[in-house]
C-alpha positions as CSV (number, residue, x, y, z in Angstrom):
1,M,88.5,91.6,88.5
2,A,86.5,93.4,90.5
3,D,88.4,95.4,92.4
4,K,88.5,94.4,96.5
5,K,87.6,95.9,99.8
6,V,90.7,95.9,101.8
7,G,90.0,98.2,104.4
8,K,89.1,101.9,105.0
9,I,91.2,104.9,106.6
10,S,90.8,105.1,110.7
11,H,93.1,108.8,111.0
12,Y,95.3,110.8,108.5
13,Y,98.1,112.7,109.8
14,N,98.7,115.7,107.6
15,H,102.2,116.5,108.9
16,L,103.6,112.9,107.7
17,G,101.6,112.6,104.6
18,V,100.4,109.1,106.3
19,A,97.0,107.4,106.2
20,I,95.9,104.4,108.8
21,I,94.0,101.8,107.1
22,E,91.8,99.4,109.6
23,V,92.8,96.4,107.7
24,K,89.7,94.3,106.4
25,A,91.4,92.2,103.7
26,P,95.2,91.5,102.9
27,F,97.7,93.3,100.2
28,S,101.0,94.2,100.1
29,V,103.9,96.7,99.0
30,G,103.7,97.2,95.0
31,D,100.2,96.8,95.0
32,T,98.1,99.5,93.8
33,L,95.1,101.1,96.1
34,K,92.8,103.3,94.7
35,F,90.5,105.3,98.0
36,I,87.0,106.0,97.4
37,K,84.8,108.5,99.1
38,H,82.4,107.2,102.0
39,G,78.5,106.9,100.8
40,S,79.6,108.5,97.0
41,G,81.8,105.9,95.5
42,E,84.0,109.3,93.8
43,E,87.7,107.5,93.3
44,I,89.8,110.1,95.0
45,F,93.2,108.7,93.3
46,K,94.8,105.4,93.5
47,Q,98.4,104.8,94.2
48,A,100.7,102.2,94.3
49,V,102.2,101.7,97.7
50,S,105.6,102.2,98.4
51,S,105.9,101.0,102.7
52,I,103.6,100.4,105.4
53,Q,104.7,100.5,109.3
54,E,102.8,99.4,112.1
55,E,104.3,100.5,115.6
56,H,107.1,102.0,113.7
57,K,108.1,98.6,111.8
58,Q,108.6,98.5,108.0
59,L,106.0,95.0,106.9
60,K,105.9,93.8,103.7
61,K,101.8,92.8,103.7
62,V,99.1,92.8,105.9
63,V,96.7,91.0,106.5
64,K,93.2,91.5,108.4
65,G,92.6,93.1,111.8
66,Q,95.7,95.0,111.7
67,S,95.9,99.1,111.9
68,V,98.8,100.0,109.3
69,G,100.5,103.2,108.5
70,I,100.6,104.1,104.8
71,K,102.1,106.8,102.9
72,V,100.1,108.6,100.8
73,D,100.3,111.5,97.8
74,K,97.3,113.6,98.7
75,I,94.8,113.6,101.5
76,V,92.5,111.2,103.2
77,H,89.6,111.7,105.9
78,E,88.5,109.3,107.8
79,G,85.9,106.5,106.8
80,V,87.6,106.5,102.9
81,E,87.4,103.1,101.8
82,V,90.4,101.5,100.2
83,Y,90.5,99.4,97.5
84,K,93.2,96.6,95.8
85,I,93.1,97.5,92.1
């Protein structure tokens, strides 16, 4: 099955290790996401989603149109594309 684009990074909070994703397709806690450099297609890293927050509320899953924060293991930049694998 092909990886599905679920959104892109709109912001990264370095002091929190949290990336803000503009959601284009649903994903859930427990899914594995892959982070791809915009334009180059180069994979930055993969990780399982351990927590999702929107306005400081914990969520189990997200849908198109939401803007949510997830804890990430590495630094990501604005424009990085996010895929569910």
